[in-house]
N, CA, C and O atoms as a Tripos MOL2 file, in Angstrom:
@<TRIPOS>MOLECULE
protein
  272   271    68     0     0
PROTEIN
NO_CHARGES

@<TRIPOS>ATOM
      1 N           0.8050   -1.1390   -0.0140 N.3       1 UNK1
      2 CA          0.0290    0.0270   -0.0110 C.3       1 UNK1
      3 C           0.8580    1.2620    0.0330 C.2       1 UNK1
      4 O           1.7510    1.3750    0.8740 O.2       1 UNK1
      5 N           0.6020    2.1860   -0.8320 N.am      2 UNK2
      6 CA          1.3320    3.4170   -0.9380 C.3       2 UNK2
      7 C           1.1800    4.2210    0.3300 C.2       2 UNK2
      8 O           0.1010    4.3070    0.9170 O.2       2 UNK2
      9 N           2.3350    4.8330    0.7540 N.am      3 UNK3
     10 CA          2.3700    5.6790    1.9120 C.3       3 UNK3
     11 C           1.8090    7.0890    1.5080 C.2       3 UNK3
     12 O           2.2290    7.6780    0.5120 O.2       3 UNK3
     13 N           0.8950    7.5680    2.2820 N.am      4 UNK4
     14 CA          0.3280    8.8970    2.1040 C.3       4 UNK4
     15 C           1.3140    9.9960    2.4660 C.2       4 UNK4
     16 O           1.9790    9.8940    3.4960 O.2       4 UNK4
     17 N           1.4360   11.0670    1.6400 N.am      5 UNK5
     18 CA          2.3150   12.1410    1.9570 C.3       5 UNK5
     19 C           1.4320   13.1410    2.8160 C.2       5 UNK5
     20 O           0.2700   13.4040    2.5070 O.2       5 UNK5
     21 N           2.0660   13.6670    3.8980 N.am      6 UNK6
     22 CA          1.3930   14.7830    4.6120 C.3       6 UNK6
     23 C           1.5430   16.0480    3.8470 C.2       6 UNK6
     24 O           2.5480   16.2710    3.1730 O.2       6 UNK6
     25 N           0.5390   16.8840    3.9480 N.am      7 UNK7
     26 CA          0.5890   18.1930    3.3130 C.3       7 UNK7
     27 C           1.4460   19.0790    4.1660 C.2       7 UNK7
     28 O           1.3320   19.0840    5.3920 O.2       7 UNK7
     29 N           2.3460   19.8670    3.4880 N.am      8 UNK8
     30 CA          3.2640   20.7760    4.2300 C.3       8 UNK8
     31 C           2.4150   21.9730    4.7400 C.2       8 UNK8
     32 O           1.5620   22.5230    4.0430 O.2       8 UNK8
     33 N           2.7200   22.3360    6.0270 N.am      9 UNK9
     34 CA          2.0320   23.4650    6.5470 C.3       9 UNK9
     35 C           2.7560   24.6930    5.9910 C.2       9 UNK9
     36 O           3.9860   24.7450    5.9960 O.2       9 UNK9
     37 N           1.9770   25.7000    5.5010 N.am     10 UNK10
     38 CA          2.5660   26.9300    5.0120 C.3      10 UNK10
     39 C           3.2600   27.6680    6.1080 C.2      10 UNK10
     40 O           4.0830   28.5350    5.8140 O.2      10 UNK10
     41 N           2.9890   27.3900    7.3290 N.am     11 UNK11
     42 CA          3.5950   28.0750    8.4440 C.3      11 UNK11
     43 C           4.7870   27.2900    9.0800 C.2      11 UNK11
     44 O           5.3970   27.7580   10.0420 O.2      11 UNK11
     45 N           5.0840   26.1670    8.5590 N.am     12 UNK12
     46 CA          6.1940   25.3340    9.1180 C.3      12 UNK12
     47 C           7.5290   26.0290    8.8830 C.2      12 UNK12
     48 O           7.8380   26.4720    7.7760 O.2      12 UNK12
     49 N           8.2850   26.1080    9.9220 N.am     13 UNK13
     50 CA          9.6530   26.6510    9.7960 C.3      13 UNK13
     51 C          10.6260   25.6360    9.6080 C.2      13 UNK13
     52 O          11.7110   25.8780    9.0790 O.2      13 UNK13
     53 N          10.2630   24.4070   10.0530 N.am     14 UNK14
     54 CA         11.2350   23.2530    9.8360 C.3      14 UNK14
     55 C          10.4640   21.9920    9.3970 C.2      14 UNK14
     56 O           9.2640   21.8380    9.6260 O.2      14 UNK14
     57 N          11.1750   21.1780    8.8030 N.am     15 UNK15
     58 CA         10.6150   19.8750    8.3300 C.3      15 UNK15
     59 C          10.3500   18.9760    9.6670 C.2      15 UNK15
     60 O          11.0530   19.1490   10.6630 O.2      15 UNK15
     61 N           9.3780   18.0800    9.6440 N.am     16 UNK16
     62 CA          9.1540   17.1900   10.8140 C.3      16 UNK16
     63 C          10.4230   16.4400   11.0920 C.2      16 UNK16
     64 O          11.0910   15.9550   10.1790 O.2      16 UNK16
     65 N          10.7580   16.3450   12.3770 N.am     17 UNK17
     66 CA         12.0450   15.6840   12.7130 C.3      17 UNK17
     67 C          11.7610   14.2700   13.1550 C.2      17 UNK17
     68 O          10.8470   14.0600   13.9520 O.2      17 UNK17
     69 N          12.5340   13.2480   12.6530 N.am     18 UNK18
     70 CA         12.3320   11.9340   13.1540 C.3      18 UNK18
     71 C          12.7890   11.8000   14.6230 C.2      18 UNK18
     72 O          13.6300   12.5570   15.1080 O.2      18 UNK18
     73 N          12.2150   10.8360   15.2830 N.am     19 UNK19
     74 CA         12.6310   10.5910   16.7370 C.3      19 UNK19
     75 C          14.1080   10.2010   16.7160 C.2      19 UNK19
     76 O          14.6040    9.5310   15.8100 O.2      19 UNK19
     77 N          14.8050   10.6860   17.8160 N.am     20 UNK20
     78 CA         16.1680   10.3580   17.9910 C.3      20 UNK20
     79 C          16.3200    8.8620   18.2000 C.2      20 UNK20
     80 O          17.1660    8.2380   17.5590 O.2      20 UNK20
     81 N          15.5030    8.2590   19.1010 N.am     21 UNK21
     82 CA         15.4270    6.8270   19.3310 C.3      21 UNK21
     83 C          14.1750    6.3590   18.7100 C.2      21 UNK21
     84 O          13.0770    6.6010   19.2100 O.2      21 UNK21
     85 N          14.3410    5.6700   17.5880 N.am     22 UNK22
     86 CA         13.1970    5.2630   16.8100 C.3      22 UNK22
     87 C          12.2380    4.3260   17.6070 C.2      22 UNK22
     88 O          11.0370    4.3300   17.3370 O.2      22 UNK22
     89 N          12.7170    3.5690   18.5280 N.am     23 UNK23
     90 CA         11.8990    2.5610   19.3040 C.3      23 UNK23
     91 C          11.2340    3.2110   20.5100 C.2      23 UNK23
     92 O          10.3630    2.5810   21.1110 O.2      23 UNK23
     93 N          11.5930    4.4400   20.9040 N.am     24 UNK24
     94 CA         11.0010    4.9820   22.1320 C.3      24 UNK24
     95 C          10.5780    6.3780   21.8720 C.2      24 UNK24
     96 O          11.3800    7.3090   21.9420 O.2      24 UNK24
     97 N           9.2870    6.5410   21.5630 N.am     25 UNK25
     98 CA          8.7110    7.8560   21.2690 C.3      25 UNK25
     99 C           7.9730    8.4740   22.4830 C.2      25 UNK25
    100 O           7.3330    9.5180   22.3510 O.2      25 UNK25
    101 N           8.0640    7.8340   23.6430 N.am     26 UNK26
    102 CA          7.3560    8.2760   24.8320 C.3      26 UNK26
    103 C           7.7990    9.7570   25.2280 C.2      26 UNK26
    104 O           6.9490   10.5910   25.5390 O.2      26 UNK26
    105 N           9.0880   10.0360   25.2060 N.am     27 UNK27
    106 CA          9.5240   11.3870   25.5660 C.3      27 UNK27
    107 C           9.0000   12.3510   24.5670 C.2      27 UNK27
    108 O           8.6540   13.4660   24.9580 O.2      27 UNK27
    109 N           8.9080   12.0280   23.3170 N.am     28 UNK28
    110 CA          8.4370   12.9740   22.2750 C.3      28 UNK28
    111 C           6.9050   13.2410   22.4960 C.2      28 UNK28
    112 O           6.4220   14.3720   22.4590 O.2      28 UNK28
    113 N           6.2280   12.1610   22.7180 N.am     29 UNK29
    114 CA          4.8120   12.3120   22.9790 C.3      29 UNK29
    115 C           4.5290   13.2160   24.2170 C.2      29 UNK29
    116 O           3.6070   14.0320   24.2130 O.2      29 UNK29
    117 N           5.3540   13.0360   25.2640 N.am     30 UNK30
    118 CA          5.1830   13.8990   26.4620 C.3      30 UNK30
    119 C           5.4450   15.3050   26.1210 C.2      30 UNK30
    120 O           4.6890   16.1850   26.5340 O.2      30 UNK30
    121 N           6.5080   15.5820   25.3670 N.am     31 UNK31
    122 CA          6.8980   16.9190   25.0130 C.3      31 UNK31
    123 C           5.7960   17.5410   24.1160 C.2      31 UNK31
    124 O           5.3990   18.6830   24.3460 O.2      31 UNK31
    125 N           5.2900   16.7880   23.0800 N.am     32 UNK32
    126 CA          4.3440   17.2610   22.2700 C.3      32 UNK32
    127 C           2.9950   17.5800   22.9980 C.2      32 UNK32
    128 O           2.2930   18.5290   22.6500 O.2      32 UNK32
    129 N           2.6830   16.7760   23.9810 N.am     33 UNK33
    130 CA          1.5900   17.0240   24.8160 C.3      33 UNK33
    131 C           1.6270   18.3690   25.6070 C.2      33 UNK33
    132 O           0.6520   19.1160   25.6980 O.2      33 UNK33
    133 N           2.8620   18.6080   26.1760 N.am     34 UNK34
    134 CA          3.1250   19.8710   26.8370 C.3      34 UNK34
    135 C           3.0140   21.0400   25.8790 C.2      34 UNK34
    136 O           2.4990   22.0960   26.2450 O.2      34 UNK34
    137 N           3.4920   20.8630   24.6550 N.am     35 UNK35
    138 CA          3.4310   21.9560   23.6330 C.3      35 UNK35
    139 C           2.0690   22.2770   23.2220 C.2      35 UNK35
    140 O           1.7190   23.4470   23.0650 O.2      35 UNK35
    141 N           1.2050   21.1850   23.0220 N.am     36 UNK36
    142 CA         -0.1760   21.4350   22.6170 C.3      36 UNK36
    143 C          -1.0450   21.9990   23.8250 C.2      36 UNK36
    144 O          -1.9900   22.7600   23.6210 O.2      36 UNK36
    145 N          -0.6980   21.6110   24.9970 N.am     37 UNK37
    146 CA         -1.3440   22.1780   26.1920 C.3      37 UNK37
    147 C          -1.0790   23.6890   26.2460 C.2      37 UNK37
    148 O          -2.0030   24.4870   26.4000 O.2      37 UNK37
    149 N           0.1650   24.0530   26.1210 N.am     38 UNK38
    150 CA          0.5300   25.4510   26.1610 C.3      38 UNK38
    151 C          -0.1280   26.2420   24.9960 C.2      38 UNK38
    152 O          -0.6160   27.3550   25.1900 O.2      38 UNK38
    153 N          -0.1290   25.6530   23.8140 N.am     39 UNK39
    154 CA         -0.8470   26.2710   22.6560 C.3      39 UNK39
    155 C          -2.2630   26.4970   23.0140 C.2      39 UNK39
    156 O          -2.7770   27.5820   22.7450 O.2      39 UNK39
    157 N          -2.9380   25.5590   23.6020 N.am     40 UNK40
    158 CA         -4.3780   25.7510   23.9040 C.3      40 UNK40
    159 C          -4.5200   26.9000   24.9640 C.2      40 UNK40
    160 O          -5.5130   27.6270   24.9140 O.2      40 UNK40
    161 N          -3.5400   27.0860   25.9350 N.am     41 UNK41
    162 CA         -3.6820   28.1240   26.8520 C.3      41 UNK41
    163 C          -3.5390   29.4420   26.2180 C.2      41 UNK41
    164 O          -4.2630   30.3820   26.5470 O.2      41 UNK41
    165 N          -2.5840   29.5430   25.2740 N.am     42 UNK42
    166 CA         -2.3790   30.7250   24.5490 C.3      42 UNK42
    167 C          -3.5880   31.1780   23.6910 C.2      42 UNK42
    168 O          -4.0410   32.3220   23.6880 O.2      42 UNK42
    169 N          -4.0500   30.1310   22.9650 N.am     43 UNK43
    170 CA         -5.1530   30.3290   21.9910 C.3      43 UNK43
    171 C          -6.4420   30.7780   22.7010 C.2      43 UNK43
    172 O          -7.2730   31.4890   22.1350 O.2      43 UNK43
    173 N          -6.5740   30.3390   23.9500 N.am     44 UNK44
    174 CA         -7.8120   30.6770   24.6750 C.3      44 UNK44
    175 C          -7.7900   32.0520   25.3120 C.2      44 UNK44
    176 O          -8.8220   32.5370   25.7760 O.2      44 UNK44
    177 N          -6.6460   32.6770   25.3410 N.am     45 UNK45
    178 CA         -6.4550   33.9560   25.9180 C.3      45 UNK45
    179 C          -6.1940   35.0490   24.7830 C.2      45 UNK45
    180 O          -5.1330   35.1150   24.1620 O.2      45 UNK45
    181 N          -7.2420   35.8680   24.5910 N.am     46 UNK46
    182 CA         -7.1500   36.8360   23.4100 C.3      46 UNK46
    183 C          -5.9700   37.7420   23.4000 C.2      46 UNK46
    184 O          -5.3840   38.0090   22.3510 O.2      46 UNK46
    185 N          -5.5890   38.2530   24.6480 N.am     47 UNK47
    186 CA         -4.3910   39.0730   24.6810 C.3      47 UNK47
    187 C          -3.1300   38.3760   24.3250 C.2      47 UNK47
    188 O          -2.3210   38.8880   23.5520 O.2      47 UNK47
    189 N          -2.9500   37.2100   24.8780 N.am     48 UNK48
    190 CA         -1.7810   36.4340   24.6020 C.3      48 UNK48
    191 C          -1.6690   36.0030   23.1550 C.2      48 UNK48
    192 O          -0.5740   35.9580   22.5950 O.2      48 UNK48
    193 N          -2.7790   35.6910   22.5640 N.am     49 UNK49
    194 CA         -2.8370   35.2480   21.1580 C.3      49 UNK49
    195 C          -2.4490   36.4230   20.2570 C.2      49 UNK49
    196 O          -1.6610   36.2740   19.3230 O.2      49 UNK49
    197 N          -3.0420   37.6380   20.5700 N.am     50 UNK50
    198 CA         -2.7540   38.8620   19.7950 C.3      50 UNK50
    199 C          -1.2250   39.1960   19.9400 C.2      50 UNK50
    200 O          -0.5590   39.4880   18.9470 O.2      50 UNK50
    201 N          -0.7130   39.1470   21.1380 N.am     51 UNK51
    202 CA          0.7590   39.3880   21.2700 C.3      51 UNK51
    203 C           1.5770   38.3940   20.5620 C.2      51 UNK51
    204 O           2.5690   38.7640   19.9340 O.2      51 UNK51
    205 N           1.2340   37.1630   20.6170 N.am     52 UNK52
    206 CA          1.9530   36.0850   19.8470 C.3      52 UNK52
    207 C           1.9150   36.3560   18.3180 C.2      52 UNK52
    208 O           2.9190   36.2130   17.6200 O.2      52 UNK52
    209 N           0.7460   36.7410   17.8410 N.am     53 UNK53
    210 CA          0.6550   36.9470   16.3800 C.3      53 UNK53
    211 C           1.4600   38.2190   16.0120 C.2      53 UNK53
    212 O           2.1500   38.2500   14.9930 O.2      53 UNK53
    213 N           1.3610   39.2380   16.8410 N.am     54 UNK54
    214 CA          2.1850   40.4580   16.5730 C.3      54 UNK54
    215 C           3.6740   40.1070   16.5350 C.2      54 UNK54
    216 O           4.4140   40.5400   15.6520 O.2      54 UNK54
    217 N           4.0820   39.3190   17.5100 N.am     55 UNK55
    218 CA          5.4250   38.9580   17.6010 C.3      55 UNK55
    219 C           5.8260   38.1620   16.4110 C.2      55 UNK55
    220 O           6.9090   38.4040   15.8800 O.2      55 UNK55
    221 N           5.0500   37.2390   15.9520 N.am     56 UNK56
    222 CA          5.2850   36.3750   14.7690 C.3      56 UNK56
    223 C           5.4900   37.2720   13.5760 C.2      56 UNK56
    224 O           6.4370   37.0920   12.8100 O.2      56 UNK56
    225 N           4.5930   38.2530   13.4120 N.am     57 UNK57
    226 CA          4.7220   39.1430   12.1860 C.3      57 UNK57
    227 C           5.9820   39.8920   12.2070 C.2      57 UNK57
    228 O           6.6420   40.0480   11.1800 O.2      57 UNK57
    229 N           6.3570   40.3870   13.4170 N.am     58 UNK58
    230 CA          7.6340   41.1180   13.5470 C.3      58 UNK58
    231 C           8.8470   40.2420   13.2120 C.2      58 UNK58
    232 O           9.7680   40.6610   12.5110 O.2      58 UNK58
    233 N           8.8130   39.0320   13.7290 N.am     59 UNK59
    234 CA          9.9400   38.0380   13.4050 C.3      59 UNK59
    235 C           9.9470   37.6730   11.9710 C.2      59 UNK59
    236 O          11.0260   37.5230   11.3990 O.2      59 UNK59
    237 N           8.7750   37.5120   11.3190 N.am     60 UNK60
    238 CA          8.7910   37.1910    9.9310 C.3      60 UNK60
    239 C           9.4060   38.2870    9.1070 C.2      60 UNK60
    240 O          10.1700   38.0130    8.1820 O.2      60 UNK60
    241 N           9.0760   39.5800    9.4370 N.am     61 UNK61
    242 CA          9.6370   40.7280    8.6870 C.3      61 UNK61
    243 C          11.1850   40.6870    8.8470 C.2      61 UNK61
    244 O          11.9360   40.8410    7.8840 O.2      61 UNK61
    245 N          11.5980   40.4820   10.0560 N.am     62 UNK62
    246 CA         13.0400   40.4700   10.3670 C.3      62 UNK62
    247 C          13.7240   39.2910    9.5090 C.2      62 UNK62
    248 O          14.7850   39.5000    8.9220 O.2      62 UNK62
    249 N          13.1160   38.1220    9.4640 N.am     63 UNK63
    250 CA         13.6890   37.0520    8.7420 C.3      63 UNK63
    251 C          13.6820   37.3230    7.2150 C.2      63 UNK63
    252 O          14.5760   36.8710    6.5000 O.2      63 UNK63
    253 N          12.7130   38.0310    6.7500 N.am     64 UNK64
    254 CA         12.6970   38.3130    5.3180 C.3      64 UNK64
    255 C          13.7700   39.2510    5.0330 C.2      64 UNK64
    256 O          14.3180   39.1650    3.9340 O.2      64 UNK64
    257 N          14.1730   40.1920    5.9170 N.am     65 UNK65
    258 CA         15.2510   41.1630    5.7110 C.3      65 UNK65
    259 C          16.6050   40.4010    5.7060 C.2      65 UNK65
    260 O          17.4940   40.7070    4.9120 O.2      65 UNK65
    261 N          16.7290   39.4680    6.5510 N.am     66 UNK66
    262 CA         18.0270   38.6820    6.7060 C.3      66 UNK66
    263 C          18.1560   37.8150    5.5010 C.2      66 UNK66
    264 O          19.2580   37.7190    4.9610 O.2      66 UNK66
    265 N          17.1460   37.1910    5.0460 N.am     67 UNK67
    266 CA         17.2510   36.1440    4.0010 C.3      67 UNK67
    267 C          17.1980   36.6260    2.5790 C.2      67 UNK67
    268 O          17.0860   35.8360    1.6420 O.2      67 UNK67
    269 N          17.2820   37.9880    2.4160 N.am     68 UNK68
    270 CA         17.2780   38.5370    1.0470 C.3      68 UNK68
    271 C          18.6590   38.4290    0.4190 C.2      68 UNK68
    272 O          18.8500   38.8380   -0.7270 O.2      68 UNK68
@<TRIPOS>BOND
     1     1     2 1
     2     2     3 1
     3     3     4 2
     4     3     5 am
     5     5     6 1
     6     6     7 1
     7     7     8 2
     8     7     9 am
     9     9    10 1
    10    10    11 1
    11    11    12 2
    12    11    13 am
    13    13    14 1
    14    14    15 1
    15    15    16 2
    16    15    17 am
    17    17    18 1
    18    18    19 1
    19    19    20 2
    20    19    21 am
    21    21    22 1
    22    22    23 1
    23    23    24 2
    24    23    25 am
    25    25    26 1
    26    26    27 1
    27    27    28 2
    28    27    29 am
    29    29    30 1
    30    30    31 1
    31    31    32 2
    32    31    33 am
    33    33    34 1
    34    34    35 1
    35    35    36 2
    36    35    37 am
    37    37    38 1
    38    38    39 1
    39    39    40 2
    40    39    41 am
    41    41    42 1
    42    42    43 1
    43    43    44 2
    44    43    45 am
    45    45    46 1
    46    46    47 1
    47    47    48 2
    48    47    49 am
    49    49    50 1
    50    50    51 1
    51    51    52 2
    52    51    53 am
    53    53    54 1
    54    54    55 1
    55    55    56 2
    56    55    57 am
    57    57    58 1
    58    58    59 1
    59    59    60 2
    60    59    61 am
    61    61    62 1
    62    62    63 1
    63    63    64 2
    64    63    65 am
    65    65    66 1
    66    66    67 1
    67    67    68 2
    68    67    69 am
    69    69    70 1
    70    70    71 1
    71    71    72 2
    72    71    73 am
    73    73    74 1
    74    74    75 1
    75    75    76 2
    76    75    77 am
    77    77    78 1
    78    78    79 1
    79    79    80 2
    80    79    81 am
    81    81    82 1
    82    82    83 1
    83    83    84 2
    84    83    85 am
    85    85    86 1
    86    86    87 1
    87    87    88 2
    88    87    89 am
    89    89    90 1
    90    90    91 1
    91    91    92 2
    92    91    93 am
    93    93    94 1
    94    94    95 1
    95    95    96 2
    96    95    97 am
    97    97    98 1
    98    98    99 1
    99    99   100 2
   100    99   101 am
   101   101   102 1
   102   102   103 1
   103   103   104 2
   104   103   105 am
   105   105   106 1
   106   106   107 1
   107   107   108 2
   108   107   109 am
   109   109   110 1
   110   110   111 1
   111   111   112 2
   112   111   113 am
   113   113   114 1
   114   114   115 1
   115   115   116 2
   116   115   117 am
   117   117   118 1
   118   118   119 1
   119   119   120 2
   120   119   121 am
   121   121   122 1
   122   122   123 1
   123   123   124 2
   124   123   125 am
   125   125   126 1
   126   126   127 1
   127   127   128 2
   128   127   129 am
   129   129   130 1
   130   130   131 1
   131   131   132 2
   132   131   133 am
   133   133   134 1
   134   134   135 1
   135   135   136 2
   136   135   137 am
   137   137   138 1
   138   138   139 1
   139   139   140 2
   140   139   141 am
   141   141   142 1
   142   142   143 1
   143   143   144 2
   144   143   145 am
   145   145   146 1
   146   146   147 1
   147   147   148 2
   148   147   149 am
   149   149   150 1
   150   150   151 1
   151   151   152 2
   152   151   153 am
   153   153   154 1
   154   154   155 1
   155   155   156 2
   156   155   157 am
   157   157   158 1
   158   158   159 1
   159   159   160 2
   160   159   161 am
   161   161   162 1
   162   162   163 1
   163   163   164 2
   164   163   165 am
   165   165   166 1
   166   166   167 1
   167   167   168 2
   168   167   169 am
   169   169   170 1
   170   170   171 1
   171   171   172 2
   172   171   173 am
   173   173   174 1
   174   174   175 1
   175   175   176 2
   176   175   177 am
   177   177   178 1
   178   178   179 1
   179   179   180 2
   180   179   181 am
   181   181   182 1
   182   182   183 1
   183   183   184 2
   184   183   185 am
   185   185   186 1
   186   186   187 1
   187   187   188 2
   188   187   189 am
   189   189   190 1
   190   190   191 1
   191   191   192 2
   192   191   193 am
   193   193   194 1
   194   194   195 1
   195   195   196 2
   196   195   197 am
   197   197   198 1
   198   198   199 1
   199   199   200 2
   200   199   201 am
   201   201   202 1
   202   202   203 1
   203   203   204 2
   204   203   205 am
   205   205   206 1
   206   206   207 1
   207   207   208 2
   208   207   209 am
   209   209   210 1
   210   210   211 1
   211   211   212 2
   212   211   213 am
   213   213   214 1
   214   214   215 1
   215   215   216 2
   216   215   217 am
   217   217   218 1
   218   218   219 1
   219   219   220 2
   220   219   221 am
   221   221   222 1
   222   222   223 1
   223   223   224 2
   224   223   225 am
   225   225   226 1
   226   226   227 1
   227   227   228 2
   228   227   229 am
   229   229   230 1
   230   230   231 1
   231   231   232 2
   232   231   233 am
   233   233   234 1
   234   234   235 1
   235   235   236 2
   236   235   237 am
   237   237   238 1
   238   238   239 1
   239   239   240 2
   240   239   241 am
   241   241   242 1
   242   242   243 1
   243   243   244 2
   244   243   245 am
   245   245   246 1
   246   246   247 1
   247   247   248 2
   248   247   249 am
   249   249   250 1
   250   250   251 1
   251   251   252 2
   252   251   253 am
   253   253   254 1
   254   254   255 1
   255   255   256 2
   256   255   257 am
   257   257   258 1
   258   258   259 1
   259   259   260 2
   260   259   261 am
   261   261   262 1
   262   262   263 1
   263   263   264 2
   264   263   265 am
   265   265   266 1
   266   266   267 1
   267   267   268 2
   268   267   269 am
   269   269   270 1
   270   270   271 1
   271   271   272 2
@<TRIPOS>SUBSTRUCTURE
     1 UNK1         2 RESIDUE 1 A UNK
     2 UNK2         6 RESIDUE 1 A UNK
     3 UNK3        10 RESIDUE 1 A UNK
     4 UNK4        14 RESIDUE 1 A UNK
     5 UNK5        18 RESIDUE 1 A UNK
     6 UNK6        22 RESIDUE 1 A UNK
     7 UNK7        26 RESIDUE 1 A UNK
     8 UNK8        30 RESIDUE 1 A UNK
     9 UNK9        34 RESIDUE 1 A UNK
    10 UNK10       38 RESIDUE 1 A UNK
    11 UNK11       42 RESIDUE 1 A UNK
    12 UNK12       46 RESIDUE 1 A UNK
    13 UNK13       50 RESIDUE 1 A UNK
    14 UNK14       54 RESIDUE 1 A UNK
    15 UNK15       58 RESIDUE 1 A UNK
    16 UNK16       62 RESIDUE 1 A UNK
    17 UNK17       66 RESIDUE 1 A UNK
    18 UNK18       70 RESIDUE 1 A UNK
    19 UNK19       74 RESIDUE 1 A UNK
    20 UNK20       78 RESIDUE 1 A UNK
    21 UNK21       82 RESIDUE 1 A UNK
    22 UNK22       86 RESIDUE 1 A UNK
    23 UNK23       90 RESIDUE 1 A UNK
    24 UNK24       94 RESIDUE 1 A UNK
    25 UNK25       98 RESIDUE 1 A UNK
    26 UNK26      102 RESIDUE 1 A UNK
    27 UNK27      106 RESIDUE 1 A UNK
    28 UNK28      110 RESIDUE 1 A UNK
    29 UNK29      114 RESIDUE 1 A UNK
    30 UNK30      118 RESIDUE 1 A UNK
    31 UNK31      122 RESIDUE 1 A UNK
    32 UNK32      126 RESIDUE 1 A UNK
    33 UNK33      130 RESIDUE 1 A UNK
    34 UNK34      134 RESIDUE 1 A UNK
    35 UNK35      138 RESIDUE 1 A UNK
    36 UNK36      142 RESIDUE 1 A UNK
    37 UNK37      146 RESIDUE 1 A UNK
    38 UNK38      150 RESIDUE 1 A UNK
    39 UNK39      154 RESIDUE 1 A UNK
    40 UNK40      158 RESIDUE 1 A UNK
    41 UNK41      162 RESIDUE 1 A UNK
    42 UNK42      166 RESIDUE 1 A UNK
    43 UNK43      170 RESIDUE 1 A UNK
    44 UNK44      174 RESIDUE 1 A UNK
    45 UNK45      178 RESIDUE 1 A UNK
    46 UNK46      182 RESIDUE 1 A UNK
    47 UNK47      186 RESIDUE 1 A UNK
    48 UNK48      190 RESIDUE 1 A UNK
    49 UNK49      194 RESIDUE 1 A UNK
    50 UNK50      198 RESIDUE 1 A UNK
    51 UNK51      202 RESIDUE 1 A UNK
    52 UNK52      206 RESIDUE 1 A UNK
    53 UNK53      210 RESIDUE 1 A UNK
    54 UNK54      214 RESIDUE 1 A UNK
    55 UNK55      218 RESIDUE 1 A UNK
    56 UNK56      222 RESIDUE 1 A UNK
    57 UNK57      226 RESIDUE 1 A UNK
    58 UNK58      230 RESIDUE 1 A UNK
    59 UNK59      234 RESIDUE 1 A UNK
    60 UNK60      238 RESIDUE 1 A UNK
    61 UNK61      242 RESIDUE 1 A UNK
    62 UNK62      246 RESIDUE 1 A UNK
    63 UNK63      250 RESIDUE 1 A UNK
    64 UNK64      254 RESIDUE 1 A UNK
    65 UNK65      258 RESIDUE 1 A UNK
    66 UNK66      262 RESIDUE 1 A UNK
    67 UNK67      266 RESIDUE 1 A UNK
    68 UNK68      270 RESIDUE 1 A UNK
């Protein structure tokens, strides 16, 4: 059966990284859970979300200047 390719996120800064230890993904799942939990906290707070978006725009502009 052919393997499905995941769609690339237009917001991705890096390619998905393979697990360092292919047989033990527990640490990665734990870290991903913490990341998703924090993302939910930020997304549910309008002020934090606005500040994060503003910061992302500022960083994007800076990166565009550097990468020209």
